[in-house]
C-alpha positions as MATLAB code, in Angstrom:
seq = 'MTSSSPPGGTARNCHPRLAPYLSLFIFISTRGSWPPPHFLESIRVDSLPKMGSPSSRVVLRFNGQLSRHVSRRVPTRRFSAVALDTDPPMEDPSPSQLLRYTLTSSNPLSTETKNDSLLRERVLSLIDAPWVSGNPPPALWCALKGVHPTTRKEEAKRLHSVNDISALRSIVERLVVDKQGARLLNHYLFETGVLQRCEVNNTYSELVSALSDIVTRLNRLELPRMGNDRGLEYAALDLSMPAFQHFLHNRQEFNGPALSFSNGGSVINSLFESIESALFERPKYDTSYLLASLTGEGEQAPRDRPTLHDVLHESPDKDRQNWTTYLCVLARLHSRDALINSWKQYMAEFDGSQDACHLAYDVILALVRSRRSDEAAVLLEYISQRCQDNLPHIATLRNVEVLLDDPVVSEALPDLAKGRHYEELLESRLVDMESRLGLRWEEVQWQAKSKAHVGVTPDSPWTVFKDQPLFTIYGTCAGYEDPVRLWSEIRARGCSKSRKDLRRIVDVLNEQDGNPQRVAVAPIGQDMQEFFQSHFSSIEFQWNPEHSPLEFSDSPLPALTDRTEKCTPTTLGLLRARVTINGVPQDTNKCLHLIQLGTLDLRFGAEDSWLQSGYIVAWDRQYGEMIALYVGAGYGVIDRGSTLTDAPFGAIMHIRPAQVPSEEHWPTDRHSRIPARSYYLDLDPSSDLGFR';
ca = [
     -46.797  -20.721   13.334;
     -49.472  -21.391   10.706;
     -51.659  -19.286    8.490;
     -54.629  -20.008   10.701;
     -53.123  -18.220   13.670;
     -55.182  -15.188   14.617;
     -53.730  -11.714   14.334;
     -52.083  -10.722   17.565;
     -51.249  -14.357   18.537;
     -47.862  -15.483   19.823;
     -45.537  -18.411   19.155;
     -43.393  -20.258   21.650;
     -40.271  -20.319   19.482;
     -40.288  -16.648   18.566;
     -37.004  -14.823   19.177;
     -37.508  -12.577   22.265;
     -36.077   -9.569   20.408;
     -38.830   -9.863   17.790;
     -41.757  -10.651   20.085;
     -43.203   -7.089   20.004;
     -43.380   -7.298   16.214;
     -44.902  -10.753   15.809;
     -48.356   -9.354   15.046;
     -46.968   -7.539   12.048;
     -45.430  -10.695   10.637;
     -48.658  -12.693   11.151;
     -50.658  -10.044    9.329;
     -48.260  -10.132    6.354;
     -48.322  -13.933    6.243;
     -52.105  -14.237    6.305;
     -53.133  -11.285    4.167;
     -50.229  -11.166    1.703;
     -50.134   -7.359    1.917;
     -48.901   -4.531    4.123;
     -51.299   -3.646    7.021;
     -53.218   -0.343    7.191;
     -51.799    2.589    9.177;
     -54.103    2.071   12.196;
     -52.743   -1.494   12.586;
     -49.136   -0.228   12.555;
     -49.990    2.394   15.125;
     -51.460   -0.304   17.396;
     -48.113   -2.124   17.574;
     -46.143    1.150   17.799;
     -43.656    0.420   15.044;
     -43.549    3.805   13.393;
     -42.971    5.481   16.724;
     -39.358    4.313   16.581;
     -36.810    6.881   15.388;
     -35.784    6.755   11.764;
     -32.367    5.639   10.645;
     -29.808    7.898    9.048;
     -28.625    7.021    5.567;
     -25.192    5.397    5.376;
     -22.740    7.099    3.093;
     -21.680    4.900    0.164;
     -20.025    7.719   -1.726;
     -16.571    9.193   -1.821;
     -16.667   12.988   -1.703;
     -13.773   14.621   -3.483;
     -13.456   18.262   -2.643;
     -10.838   20.949   -2.538;
     -10.636   23.916   -0.191;
     -10.074   27.606   -0.870;
      -9.219   28.639   -4.382;
      -9.620   25.181   -5.860;
     -13.226   24.930   -4.670;
     -14.034   28.267   -6.286;
     -12.177   27.269   -9.425;
     -14.045   24.002   -9.706;
     -17.400   25.697   -9.292;
     -16.460   28.062  -12.084;
     -14.545   25.866  -14.518;
     -15.390   22.216  -13.889;
     -18.790   20.498  -13.930;
     -20.101   19.903  -10.435;
     -20.166   16.166  -10.901;
     -16.376   16.069  -10.960;
     -15.750   17.051   -7.369;
     -19.057   17.190   -5.536;
     -19.818   13.523   -5.106;
     -18.435   10.677   -7.151;
     -20.113    7.345   -6.639;
     -17.958    4.261   -6.584;
     -21.030    2.134   -7.245;
     -23.903    2.534   -9.645;
     -26.708    2.144   -7.098;
     -28.922    5.195   -6.673;
     -28.973    6.891   -3.250;
     -31.340    5.270   -0.769;
     -33.584    6.950    1.759;
     -33.301    6.017    5.413;
     -35.156    2.729    5.871;
     -37.976    3.035    8.331;
     -38.205    0.651   11.310;
     -41.172   -1.052    9.628;
     -39.061   -1.721    6.527;
     -36.256   -3.074    8.671;
     -38.603   -5.491   10.379;
     -40.483   -6.487    7.240;
     -37.410   -7.352    5.146;
     -35.647   -9.067    8.023;
     -38.602  -11.347    8.777;
     -39.328  -12.185    5.135;
     -35.731  -12.383    3.873;
     -35.715  -16.180    3.622;
     -39.292  -16.371    2.285;
     -40.063  -13.260    0.198;
     -43.611  -12.558   -0.903;
     -44.686  -13.851   -4.291;
     -45.961  -10.380   -5.188;
     -42.555   -8.795   -4.629;
     -41.280   -6.782   -7.600;
     -37.724   -6.479   -8.789;
     -37.393   -3.080   -7.126;
     -38.758   -4.518   -3.883;
     -36.218   -7.334   -4.060;
     -33.373   -4.884   -4.647;
     -34.533   -2.710   -1.771;
     -34.804   -5.754    0.495;
     -31.169   -6.750   -0.218;
     -29.920   -3.236    0.420;
     -31.832   -2.918    3.673;
     -30.525   -6.282    4.861;
     -26.960   -5.212    4.097;
     -27.322   -2.524    6.769;
     -27.913   -5.000    9.561;
     -24.302   -6.144    9.875;
     -22.632   -2.980    8.635;
     -21.244   -0.423   11.111;
     -23.619    2.467   11.772;
     -22.237    5.406    9.775;
     -25.128    7.851    9.716;
     -25.053   11.103   11.646;
     -28.193   10.099   13.565;
     -27.992    7.596   16.430;
     -29.071    4.058   15.473;
     -32.639    3.140   16.452;
     -33.357    0.520   19.054;
     -34.731   -1.856   16.417;
     -31.435   -1.811   14.475;
     -29.578   -2.722   17.657;
     -32.120   -5.465   18.447;
     -31.772   -7.067   15.015;
     -27.990   -7.394   15.354;
     -27.272  -11.064   15.902;
     -30.657  -12.336   14.681;
     -30.326  -15.136   12.112;
     -33.539  -15.216   10.075;
     -31.853  -15.286    6.641;
     -30.642  -18.225    4.623;
     -26.999  -19.214    4.826;
     -26.109  -17.858    1.408;
     -27.674  -14.480    2.110;
     -25.862  -14.417    5.444;
     -22.555  -14.972    3.656;
     -23.376  -12.274    1.114;
     -23.522   -9.777    3.952;
     -19.726   -9.899    3.900;
     -19.956   -7.471    0.977;
     -20.939   -4.725    3.429;
     -18.603   -5.629    6.305;
     -15.556   -3.427    6.856;
     -14.397   -4.124   10.400;
     -13.439   -7.122   12.527;
     -16.379   -6.818   14.936;
     -18.974   -7.261   12.173;
     -16.894  -10.056   10.622;
     -16.797  -11.996   13.880;
     -20.570  -11.644   14.229;
     -21.192  -13.219   10.825;
     -18.636  -15.977   11.413;
     -20.284  -17.004   14.677;
     -23.678  -17.365   12.986;
     -22.441  -18.895    9.749;
     -19.722  -21.373   10.718;
     -21.868  -24.049   12.339;
     -21.795  -26.756    9.658;
     -20.004  -27.723    6.450;
     -22.216  -25.641    4.208;
     -21.602  -22.514    6.254;
     -17.858  -23.175    6.342;
     -17.698  -23.529    2.554;
     -19.704  -20.348    2.065;
     -17.402  -18.454    4.426;
     -14.311  -19.798    2.674;
     -15.699  -18.594   -0.658;
     -17.107  -15.196    0.257;
     -14.420  -14.227    2.765;
     -11.832  -13.901    0.012;
     -14.113  -13.018   -2.915;
     -15.744   -9.976   -1.326;
     -12.549   -8.108   -0.375;
     -13.726   -7.878    3.238;
     -10.201   -8.325    4.646;
      -8.830   -5.467    2.544;
     -11.611   -3.222    3.835;
     -10.896   -4.303    7.403;
      -7.276   -3.154    6.958;
      -8.565    0.426    6.962;
     -10.216    0.066   10.387;
      -8.164   -2.644   12.075;
      -4.505   -3.382   12.731;
      -2.541   -6.340   11.387;
      -2.592   -7.843   14.883;
      -6.387   -7.681   15.013;
      -6.662   -9.296   11.580;
      -4.262  -12.055   12.626;
      -6.295  -12.673   15.774;
      -9.587  -12.843   13.859;
      -8.257  -15.233   11.217;
      -6.629  -17.376   13.900;
      -9.979  -17.642   15.702;
     -11.668  -18.688   12.443;
      -9.050  -21.402   11.869;
      -9.439  -22.650   15.445;
     -13.246  -22.715   15.143;
     -13.080  -24.700   11.898;
     -10.642  -27.192   13.426;
     -12.657  -27.747   16.606;
     -15.889  -28.282   14.697;
     -14.038  -30.512   12.200;
     -15.209  -28.388    9.290;
     -13.432  -27.746    5.949;
     -10.272  -25.684    6.412;
      -9.529  -22.365    4.774;
      -7.723  -22.808    1.469;
      -6.122  -19.367    1.374;
      -2.822  -17.886    2.525;
      -4.210  -14.614    3.890;
      -3.563  -15.712    7.472;
       0.096  -16.320    6.609;
       0.283  -12.946    4.853;
      -1.071  -10.967    7.792;
       1.093  -12.878   10.271;
       4.096  -12.025    8.057;
       3.085   -8.362    7.868;
       2.711   -8.318   11.660;
       5.947  -10.320   12.130;
       4.015  -12.567   14.501;
       5.960  -15.819   14.306;
       3.750  -17.926   16.654;
       0.716  -17.073   14.511;
       2.784  -17.655   11.358;
       3.683  -21.158   12.519;
       0.048  -21.814   13.422;
      -1.177  -20.800    9.956;
       1.645  -22.697    8.263;
       0.753  -25.902   10.116;
      -2.902  -25.481    9.185;
      -1.885  -24.781    5.570;
       0.094  -28.013    5.375;
      -2.902  -30.046    6.540;
      -5.149  -28.482    3.904;
      -6.113  -30.905    1.157;
      -4.740  -28.874   -1.730;
      -1.525  -27.710   -3.416;
       1.352  -27.390   -0.953;
       2.905  -24.002   -0.295;
       5.779  -23.433   -2.721;
       7.836  -20.741   -4.401;
       5.248  -20.689   -7.185;
       2.121  -20.002   -5.101;
       3.700  -18.440   -2.006;
       4.816  -15.140   -3.539;
       2.417  -13.017   -1.491;
       3.646  -14.556    1.769;
       7.325  -14.140    0.841;
       6.832  -10.545   -0.318;
       4.967   -9.705    2.905;
       7.840  -11.092    4.955;
      10.409   -9.146    2.962;
       8.498   -5.852    3.235;
       7.981   -6.135    6.965;
      11.582   -7.128    7.685;
      12.896   -4.285    5.519;
      10.674   -1.782    7.333;
      11.630   -3.079   10.773;
      15.358   -2.889    9.988;
      15.026    0.574    8.448;
      13.346    1.996   11.542;
      15.426    0.002   14.028;
      18.838   -0.863   12.538;
      19.742   -2.870   15.672;
      16.540   -4.933   15.550;
      17.215   -8.490   16.782;
      16.170  -10.865   13.994;
      17.384  -14.093   15.617;
      13.876  -15.221   16.606;
      12.528  -14.521   13.108;
      15.395  -16.490   11.594;
      14.881  -19.432   13.950;
      11.147  -19.544   13.222;
      11.564  -19.417    9.440;
      14.617  -21.620    8.893;
      15.292  -23.527   12.130;
      18.686  -21.853   12.607;
      19.534  -20.910   16.168;
      18.459  -21.985   19.621;
      14.847  -20.814   19.337;
      13.929  -23.069   16.424;
      10.442  -24.641   16.539;
      10.332  -28.344   17.320;
       8.334  -31.154   15.741;
       6.992  -28.852   13.005;
       8.403  -28.066    9.554;
       9.644  -24.516    9.000;
       8.845  -22.296    6.038;
      12.306  -23.058    4.647;
      11.581  -26.797    4.680;
       8.149  -26.409    3.119;
       9.278  -24.158    0.254;
      12.171  -26.390   -0.775;
      10.107  -29.599   -0.773;
       8.080  -28.536   -3.802;
       9.481  -28.969   -7.331;
       7.595  -25.844   -8.517;
       9.952  -22.906   -8.167;
       9.229  -19.377   -9.301;
      12.628  -17.695   -9.672;
      11.483  -14.203   -8.692;
       9.826  -15.407   -5.494;
      12.855  -17.588   -4.804;
      15.303  -14.672   -4.987;
      12.989  -12.564   -2.802;
      13.178  -15.356   -0.224;
      16.982  -15.347   -0.564;
      16.883  -11.602    0.138;
      14.870  -12.360    3.292;
      17.576  -14.789    4.407;
      20.276  -12.231    3.626;
      18.560   -9.542    5.702;
      18.047  -11.985    8.603;
      21.792  -12.885    8.589;
      21.153  -16.512    7.722;
      24.189  -18.577    6.795;
      23.485  -22.289    6.349;
      19.979  -21.862    4.940;
      21.145  -19.056    2.633;
      24.064  -21.033    1.200;
      22.011  -24.216    0.707;
      19.146  -22.364   -0.998;
      21.587  -20.299   -3.099;
      23.314  -23.413   -4.432;
      19.976  -24.943   -5.406;
      18.983  -21.712   -7.135;
      22.258  -21.450   -9.074;
      21.948  -25.062  -10.231;
      19.264  -23.886  -12.654;
      20.843  -20.506  -13.449;
      20.678  -19.737  -17.187;
      22.554  -16.420  -17.433;
      19.682  -14.458  -18.969;
      19.207  -10.786  -18.119;
      16.272  -11.473  -15.802;
      18.089  -14.309  -14.050;
      21.215  -12.175  -13.581;
      19.308   -9.196  -12.198;
      17.435  -11.412   -9.751;
      20.715  -12.917   -8.546;
      22.289   -9.457   -8.233;
      19.349   -8.412   -6.020;
      20.529  -10.967   -3.476;
      23.998   -9.404   -3.603;
      22.432   -5.978   -2.977;
      20.560   -7.357    0.053;
      23.839   -8.701    1.481;
      25.592   -5.358    0.975;
      22.734   -3.487    2.695;
      23.051   -5.961    5.576;
      26.774   -5.086    5.866;
      27.807   -8.526    4.701;
      30.157   -7.318    1.962;
      32.580  -10.250    2.166;
      29.769  -12.771    1.634;
      28.376  -10.599   -1.175;
      31.732  -10.733   -2.959;
      31.832  -14.543   -2.570;
      28.358  -14.998   -4.105;
      29.224  -12.517   -6.856;
      32.238  -14.678   -7.684;
      29.877  -17.689   -7.800;
      27.824  -15.907  -10.471;
      30.972  -15.008  -12.416;
      32.100  -18.643  -12.489;
      28.727  -19.759  -13.844;
      28.933  -17.061  -16.570;
      32.405  -17.907  -17.873;
      34.305  -15.486  -15.649;
      32.037  -12.529  -16.288;
      29.104  -10.600  -14.829;
      26.656  -10.091  -17.709;
      24.015   -7.340  -17.550;
      25.378   -5.892  -14.312;
      25.605   -2.410  -15.856;
      21.814   -2.295  -16.371;
      21.007   -3.314  -12.779;
      18.936   -0.778  -10.885;
      20.831    0.521   -7.833;
      24.134   -0.804   -9.199;
      25.737    2.240   -7.542;
      25.233    0.468   -4.199;
      27.716   -2.190   -5.343;
      30.106    0.389   -6.774;
      30.082    2.414   -3.551;
      30.868   -0.609   -1.374;
      34.658   -0.826   -0.868;
      34.841   -4.634   -0.755;
      32.572   -5.367   -3.725;
      33.952   -2.552   -5.883;
      37.464   -3.908   -5.381;
      36.345   -7.359   -6.555;
      34.388   -6.154   -9.602;
      37.395   -5.595  -11.968;
      38.439   -9.220  -11.483;
      34.920  -10.630  -11.929;
      33.604   -8.558  -14.867;
      35.667   -8.356  -18.059;
      35.452   -7.108  -21.610;
      32.411   -5.188  -22.759;
      30.492   -5.913  -19.548;
      33.101   -4.061  -17.496;
      33.189   -1.252  -20.057;
      29.390   -0.964  -19.855;
      29.679   -0.794  -16.062;
      32.150    2.095  -16.312;
      29.962    3.745  -18.957;
      26.934    3.596  -16.639;
      28.997    5.270  -13.925;
      30.015    8.046  -16.320;
      26.422    8.559  -17.478;
      25.332    8.910  -13.856;
      28.046   11.485  -13.153;
      27.234   13.456  -16.306;
      23.507   13.541  -15.601;
      24.234   15.021  -12.173;
      26.100   17.764  -14.043;
      23.208   18.323  -16.440;
      25.117   16.814  -19.387;
      25.144   13.824  -21.670;
      27.691   12.467  -24.160;
      26.381   11.817  -27.671;
      27.095   12.294  -31.355;
      26.724   15.809  -32.761;
      25.491   16.792  -36.198;
      28.122   19.411  -37.041;
      30.921   16.828  -37.266;
      30.583   13.262  -38.544;
      31.438   10.461  -36.134;
      32.221   12.952  -33.424;
      30.800   13.178  -29.915;
      30.447   16.037  -27.491;
      28.743   16.964  -24.239;
      25.262   18.354  -24.823;
      22.413   19.488  -22.627;
      20.302   16.756  -21.084;
      16.878   18.234  -21.824;
      15.735   19.401  -25.274;
      14.915   22.938  -24.090;
      18.147   23.357  -22.114;
      19.826   26.787  -22.454;
      22.986   24.903  -23.474;
      22.856   22.646  -26.515;
      26.444   21.672  -27.437;
      29.418   22.380  -25.151;
      32.212   23.127  -27.637;
      35.454   24.739  -26.599;
      34.014   25.416  -23.170;
      35.078   24.086  -19.751;
      32.552   21.885  -18.009;
      33.254   23.648  -14.711;
      33.564   27.357  -14.060;
      35.925   29.045  -11.628;
      32.930   29.525   -9.348;
      32.428   25.784   -8.980;
      29.301   25.599  -11.138;
      28.935   23.185  -14.045;
      28.026   23.883  -17.653;
      24.592   22.343  -17.215;
      24.067   24.091  -13.891;
      20.502   25.227  -14.600;
      19.285   21.992  -16.140;
      16.415   20.474  -14.078;
      17.656   16.939  -14.650;
      20.491   17.659  -12.223;
      18.054   17.732   -9.342;
      16.394   14.434  -10.256;
      19.801   12.759  -10.724;
      21.067   13.971   -7.347;
      17.886   12.873   -5.566;
      17.968    9.464   -7.163;
      21.678    8.979   -6.436;
      21.658   10.212   -2.817;
      18.041   10.030   -1.648;
      18.424    6.645    0.056;
      21.849    7.353    1.509;
      22.520    6.837    5.207;
      24.822    9.856    5.193;
      23.602   13.247    6.382;
      26.209   14.799    4.108;
      24.594   13.211    1.038;
      21.147   14.427    2.070;
      22.653   17.869    2.622;
      23.810   17.780   -1.011;
      20.173   17.294   -2.086;
      19.228   20.355   -0.031;
      21.942   22.374   -1.801;
      20.627   21.443   -5.248;
      17.057   22.227   -4.114;
      18.249   25.708   -3.163;
      19.940   26.065   -6.551;
      16.786   25.000   -8.405;
      14.387   27.017   -6.240;
      12.012   29.035   -8.428;
      12.323   26.711  -11.440;
       9.122   24.612  -11.544;
       9.145   21.293  -13.348;
       6.325   19.489  -15.102;
       5.639   16.049  -13.645;
       3.601   12.966  -14.527;
       1.209   11.690  -11.874;
      -0.235    8.225  -11.247;
      -2.775    7.751   -8.425;
      -2.504    4.536   -6.437;
      -5.270    1.953   -6.631;
      -7.121    0.651   -9.676;
     -10.388    2.454   -8.853;
      -8.673    5.797   -8.351;
      -6.617    5.379  -11.532;
      -9.713    4.677  -13.629;
     -11.549    7.603  -12.041;
      -8.579    9.905  -12.619;
      -8.212    8.925  -16.283;
     -11.911    9.254  -17.038;
     -12.496   12.604  -15.298;
      -9.147   14.425  -15.348;
      -7.454   13.491  -18.601;
      -6.482   17.120  -19.298;
      -5.248   18.057  -15.826;
      -1.607   19.197  -15.523;
       0.748   19.060  -12.536;
       3.790   21.120  -11.648;
       6.449   20.471   -9.046;
       7.918   23.499   -7.283;
      11.339   22.402   -5.958;
      12.369   24.075   -2.731;
      14.241   23.319    0.456;
      11.561   22.542    3.034;
      12.795   22.442    6.635;
      10.284   20.609    8.760;
       8.146   23.198   10.496;
       4.963   22.332   12.369;
       2.316   24.802   13.406;
       2.845   23.959   17.079;
       6.657   24.286   16.969;
       7.928   27.024   14.612;
      11.526   26.938   13.456;
      14.021   29.302   15.102;
      15.454   32.311   13.315;
      17.122   31.799    9.952;
      20.647   32.500   11.233;
      22.162   29.039   11.618;
      19.684   26.762    9.844;
      21.913   26.081    6.854;
      24.911   25.045    8.943;
      23.275   22.081   10.676;
      22.343   18.684    9.251;
      19.550   17.719   11.603;
      16.331   15.901   10.632;
      14.514   19.216   11.063;
      16.742   21.262    8.760;
      16.935   18.444    6.203;
      13.135   18.290    6.099;
      12.838   14.628    7.128;
       9.193   13.703    7.618;
       7.600   10.520    8.940;
       4.075    9.625    7.826;
       2.426    6.733    9.673;
      -0.902    5.185    8.751;
      -3.597    5.924   11.330;
      -6.246    3.398   12.337;
      -9.029    4.844   14.466;
      -6.798    7.844   15.089;
      -3.829    5.794   16.356;
      -0.584    5.904   14.298;
       0.765    2.471   13.362;
       4.432    1.444   13.200;
       4.021   -0.990   10.301;
       5.418   -1.445    6.815;
       3.069    1.356    5.680;
       5.181    3.927    7.518;
       6.757    6.408    5.091;
      10.193    7.947    5.710;
      10.412   11.023    3.513;
      12.590   13.998    2.672;
      10.536   16.986    1.526;
      11.263   18.324   -1.949;
       8.668   21.080   -2.430;
       5.001   21.382   -3.330;
       2.699   20.267   -6.128;
       0.462   22.625   -8.131;
      -2.207   21.769  -10.666;
      -4.333   23.335  -13.359;
      -7.226   22.018  -15.437;
      -6.172   23.436  -18.789;
      -3.356   25.277  -20.537;
      -5.202   28.599  -20.184;
      -5.921   28.207  -16.465;
      -3.744   29.481  -13.650;
      -1.796   27.171  -11.369;
      -3.484   26.269   -8.083;
      -2.200   24.774   -4.859;
      -3.184   21.105   -4.693;
      -2.586   20.465   -0.971;
       0.094   17.868   -1.842;
       3.772   18.038   -0.982;
       6.438   16.351   -3.097;
       8.747   13.999   -1.197;
      11.276   11.239   -1.735;
      10.712    7.871   -0.056;
      14.094    7.211    1.549;
      13.365    3.538    2.133;
      12.154    2.466   -1.310;
      13.743    5.148   -3.477;
      10.614    6.621   -5.079;
       9.173   10.082   -5.557;
       5.636   10.498   -4.231;
       3.108   13.231   -3.511;
       1.600   13.193   -0.007;
      -1.625   15.025    0.797;
      -1.215   17.301    3.821;
      -3.917   19.861    3.027;
      -1.480   22.789    3.189;
      -0.159   24.591    0.169;
       3.115   25.984    1.446;
       5.284   26.193    4.520;
       3.924   25.188    7.899;
       1.971   21.936    8.182;
       0.040   20.500   11.098;
       1.493   17.761   13.269;
      -0.976   14.903   13.605;
      -3.417   13.145   11.299;
      -3.927   14.465    7.789;
      -7.350   15.225    6.383;
      -9.318   12.441    4.721;
     -10.580   14.517    1.784;
      -7.557   13.985   -0.488;
      -8.860   14.496   -4.044;
      -6.653   11.847   -5.691;
      -5.826    9.636   -2.718;
      -3.556   10.211    0.255;
      -0.421    9.433   -1.790;
       0.374    9.427   -5.512;
       3.328    8.321   -7.602;
       4.980   11.166   -9.492;
       8.077   11.624  -11.637;
       9.559   14.485  -13.669;
       8.667   14.669  -17.326;
      12.327   14.021  -18.275;
      12.286   10.532  -16.732;
      11.805    7.792  -19.372;
       8.176    6.715  -19.529;
       9.085    3.036  -19.883;
      10.020    2.982  -16.196;
       7.084    1.220  -14.544;
       5.193    2.507  -11.538;
       5.597    0.202   -8.507;
       2.243   -1.326   -7.553;
       2.908   -4.648   -5.821;
       3.680   -3.588   -2.256;
       1.463   -3.425    0.811;
       3.242   -0.211    1.756;
       1.691    1.466   -1.275;
      -1.884    0.487   -0.474;
      -3.316    3.961    0.184;
      -4.688    4.777    3.606;
      -7.349    7.297    4.533;
      -5.036    9.350    6.706;
      -1.425    9.572    7.829;
       0.012   10.867   11.094;
       2.768   13.396   10.374;
       5.693   14.048   12.670;
       9.465   14.470   12.634;
      11.327   11.393   11.405;
      13.692   10.247   14.196;
      15.958    8.987   11.369;
      17.515    6.092   13.265;
      18.953    4.833    9.981;
      21.211    7.869    9.488;
      24.823    8.034   10.556;
      26.521   11.103   11.993;
      28.671   11.944    8.986;
];
């Protein structure tokens, strides 16, 4: 097509989808300006229906009293619509704009202004994005899907607006045709965060399939391979071992740094999370195939290809934290030869520092949780021999009570830990017992060099317990009303597999009912944290502890007569929250197994009244953390099914009582804590619990 072509002419190579609009393009090319209205009417462009505007904003809103409170007390900009990007809202692009910017995207007009250029990029970003407007998409938008008039770089930049696998596949098919397109895809695919956005709308299996197809396409066309481990990560999260082996083989042929303990942390952590979740939900889950695929142990080992175990131990670069996480994976999979060989290599460079000891003790904890107590005692003895017949820093290990509660390991501890380290271990046990009584042992001012039991919290009704029994004849303790008792009991028993232990938490909840506690809150996700800190720095939260039997709107609880005598998942308040994708609940590592602890209230200032937030407070029985889950209901009955998507601070938040030391870090490095839009709520079948 040349500039001398007459208006209304045709070209042989014109795409058939764009043939009706060729006259418009010829007019623009020859005149350098937009045609008059009568010309547009002649080609019937404006007769097409207009597009709806896609929503690029996150609307944070409360219902009921909170909405009225916000309208009265808080500026509208706080809750009405908070933009996550700085671009101003855009009107629906007309069909003529769609056609104009699509046809001239690779050769913009010289007279185009900066605003025109910005508008052109934003209009083009709509072509490959899912249609999110309330109006049906026009025929022209559907016709332009799959057209490739843009340059390769602009095509790759469209990944910024993609958030599902279907749109991703469309771009890959048009882009990955030569080396330049493959390099652009490799760069933009992992720089634009498109895979993280696809996690919201697609399952791990769908992501694995899409990435596997990309790898296969690159290999068949002999194009540069992907230099990223995201395929391995998603295969690990999906526990898809054939795909994992496929990605691992492709990774080994990549001309770059080999996979090692130093750069493979994300893959190892994904494996550990998924295996932990699978074993928590299905304690009898058969892990033999996983073990054979990862280490080569067993009859189902892969042939003629190196395993992950071989690859990781070939590299001299070894990150100790990732290494011990991998040892925990082997412990949970009931590995023997691979575990012992890797453990001996790890201990060869053991230096006895606090970090090194705690990492090694984590492997012992994994063995105990896998009911391999005898092997745990053997490896604990190995550590003691390397540390001159002692177990340094064991008293400061988080979850050390798991070792103390195990009959085999606890019997071995007095012989393996000596001197001050054993005394510190006993001291930690006493501190734990005292905190569950609402007490602590410390020096008192009224007598020099003397110690006594005092209240745990500064504003406790009891300060110093002098000449007073710690237990009354009624079975209550001196610090009975102290709120720290509840936190200590939850932390000590919240992850127990015993119904009796969970029943003890319910008893303390009943004792503390009506005594609200102030809590600190941390939303999940960097964007939400920054938004929360900038807009709600003065907001306050309050936890209302109460026993919360699980009661859904479609299945009310029976009469109150015999509720307290039974230890069933319903009476204990055990809730399961599964991530939903397109309305379908997913049994993945993002599944939350919770015990309800009450509700969460908020207020915007010290002079304001407390308001229901729509969040419930719960304890994560798998990971041992307190969280707030948005259910939309203030008290009592909740709805079975998917939660609402209008959570003001995200679907889940980290919380902790004000008495908990602030130096304890919030966990942020797990896929299971990546917030989802919605969770499906139902009764937790609690397969992990015993009958005692």
